[in-house]
N, C-alpha and C positions, 0 to 999 in steps of 0.2 A: 422628344422635345415637348415642353409644356405648351398646351393650347391656351391662347389668350382669350378671356371671355369678354366680348364686346356687346354693349346694349346700346340701342339707339332711341332717343326720345324725340318724338314729333309732336306737332300741334294737333292734329286730327286724323280721322280714318282715311281720308283721301291721301294724306302724306305717307301713310303706311303702304298704300298701293304704288305710289311713286318710287318710294325707296326700295321696296320689295322687287320692282321691275328692274331698278338699277343694279341690284345685287345679282341678278340672273347673268350668268357668264363670267362672274368673278370667282377665280380659284383662290378664295381667301385662305383655305386650309393649307394648301401647298405652297402659295406664294408668301403668305404673311404668318402662317401658323396661328390664325385666329378663327373664331367662330362667332356668328352673330346669334347670340342666344335668344334675343327678344327685340321686338320693336314696339315701344309703348306710346300710344297716342293719348297724351294728356297735358293740361297745363296746370293741373292741381298739384301743388307742391307735396302734400302728404302721400298722394298716389305715386308720385315720381320718387319719392324717398323710398317707398316700400319696394317699387319695381327696380330701382337702380342700386340698391344696397348691396355691396360686395362685389361689383363688377370691376374687372381689371381696367377696362376703358369704357367710358361713357361719352357717346356722341350725342351732342344736342343740336338737332337738324330744325332750324327755324328759318322763317323767310328772310330774305336779304335786306328787308326794310328796317326802319327805326323800331317798330313794334316787335319785330322778330329778334332784333339785337337786344331790346330791353328784357324780353322774355328769357332770352339765353343767359344774360347777366344775372337775372334773379334766380334762375335754376342752378347756375354755376355757384353762386353765393351759398345756396342751401345744401347742394350736393357734393361739393368739391372734397370735403372731408370723409364722405362716406364710400368713395371709390378710389381706385388706384390713380386714374387720370382722367381729366375731362378735357373734351376738345369740341369746338363749335363747327358745325357744318351748315353752310349757307345754301338754302334752296332757292331756285330762280323764281321771280314773281310770276304769278299765273301759271302755276305747275300743276293743274289738273292733269289727269293721266292722258286725256285726249290730246292735249296741246303741248305737253312738256317734252323737252328734248331730253330723253332717258340718258343719251350718251353723255350729255352735259352733267347730269346728276351723278352718273357713274364715275366721271372724271373727278368731280368735287369729293366724292366719297373716297376715292383712291388717294386724293391729295390730302385729305383729312387724316387718313391712316398714316400717310407718310409724315406729316407734320407731328403727329403723336408719337411716332417712332424716333424722329429726330430730337424731339424734345426729351425723350426718355434717354437718348444717347448723351445729351448734354449733361444729365445728372448721373450718368454711369460712372465716371471718375470719382465723384463724390460718394456715390454708393459703395464702389469698391474700397475707397479709403476707409469709410465707416465699417465696411465688412471686415477689413483687415484689423482695424482697432477693436472690433467686436471679438474676432478670433484671439487677439492678443490678450484682451481682458478676460475672455474665457479661460485661456491657458493659465494666467496669473491667478484667477479665481480658483481653478482646480488645484493649482499648487498651494495656495493659501488654505484651501479646504483640507489638503492632505496634511499640511503643517498644523492646522487646527486639531485634526484627528490625533496626530502624534502628541501634541502638546496636551491634549485633553486626557490621552491615555497616560502620559507621564504625570499629569496633575493627580489623577485618580490613584496612581501608584504612590506618589508622595503623600496624598491625603491618608492613604491606609497606613504608610509608614509612621506618619505623624500620629495618627490614633493609636498605634501600637506603642510608640515612644511615650505618649501621653499616659496610656495605661501603665507602662512600666514605671514612669515617674511617680504616678499616683501610689503604685504599690511600694516603691522605695520610700516615699514620704511616709507612708503608713508604717512600714517596717522601722524607719528611723524614728518616728514618734514613739513606737512601742519600745524600741531600744533606750530612747532617751528617758522614758518613764521608769524603765527598769533600772537604769543607772542612777537616776535621781532617788529611787527608792532603796537601792541597796549599797551604792558606793559613795564614799566621802573623799574628798581631796585635802591632803595636808602637805604643807611645805616641809621638805626634809630638814632643812636648817632649823626651822622653828621647833620641830619635835625634838631634834638632836640636842639643841642648846638647852631645852627644858629638861632633858635627862642628863646631860654631860655638859654643864656650863663652861667648864675649863679645858674641854677637849676640842680639838680641831675636827671639823666636819670631814669624814673620809670621802674619797672619790666615790662617785655614784655607781661606778662599775662594781665596787665591792658589795654594795647593797643589792644590786641586780644578781650578783652571783649568789648571794645569800638566798635570794628568793627562789633561784633555780635549785640550789642544793637542798633546801628545806621543802621542796615541792609545793610552793605557794602560788605557782602559775595559776591565773584564773581567779585568785583571791586577792593578789597584790600586784599592782603595776607601778614600775618606777620609770621616771622620765622627766626631762626638762626641769629638774629641781623639785619635783612633786612626787608624792606617793598616793596612789589610788587604792584604798582598801575598805572593807566593811566597817571597820571600827578603829578608834585611835589606839585601843590596847593592843590590837594586832600590829599596829605600826610600831609602837613602843617596844613590844617584845621582839620584833624583828631588829630594830636598832640596838637593843641590848645584846642580842646575839652577835651582831656585827661588832659591837664594841668589845665584847669578850674574846671574839675571834682575833681581832686585831691586837688585843692586849697580849694574847697567848703567843702570837707571831713575833711581837716586839721583844718578849722576855722569856725566851725558852729556858727551861730549868730540866737538867737531865735527872732521870729517876735515881734515887738513893735507896739502898736496901735498909738503911737505918730509919728512913721516914716514909713508911709505906702509905701514910695518909695523904701524901702530896697531890696525887691525882685527884683530889677532891674537886678542883676547879673543872676539870673535864667532865666529872660526874655532874657537877652543877649545870654545865652547858647541855649535856645530854638530857637532863631533866627539863631544862628550859625548852629545848627543841621538842621534846615530847609533848610539853604543855602547848606548844604552837599547833 
């Protein structure tokens, strides 16, 4: 059990003798778990502050007259916030050691200790309530601290992922910029219908799939892209040659002529197509 540190303030040296005599025969340690660590004879506030600071219980023992009461009130006002608890003890008038009733002083001392204990008990429920609230707040704080640590860890992870995505995005932007520059420097866009009509004004524009098939058959992937009514190619001449090939191919499909032994020169159109394809 924790021992309670009790200190007693008295007015003078004679009071020290009186109080010390009254303490004899009191088993304060076994009965009250307290120890009288010092008896301080002074009316000087600064000395009293230095001597009383940190005590669990401070007893101000002054005379029972008005002067003693005023001194006790002044000391209480100055010292109450420096110690755990302050209690006044009234010494009987004319209390020099030769004439004082030591038993009366001893009884007053015991009553003072009892009053201090009872006052402490009065605040015990409030103390316990505050202690429980403190424990609850401590538990909540520790929980919030754990949550904070987890959130901080998640934040650092997200921050790292964000930096990685940002780096990847910058890399993609750079690559896209380079590709755009490359396309702008090498590829031109043409409307299929416009080029076709400039070559074959009277002919209907064929389905785009025929043109795509021609690109594949002629091995022009990478040089020519067809889609959404447009052709992407390095030059207009390449587009025109491609559409001419498509036109000739469609013309041959629409008007097939069987070979004749009498006219061996008829395959000339196919030879022209082959020359055109080689030219591409």
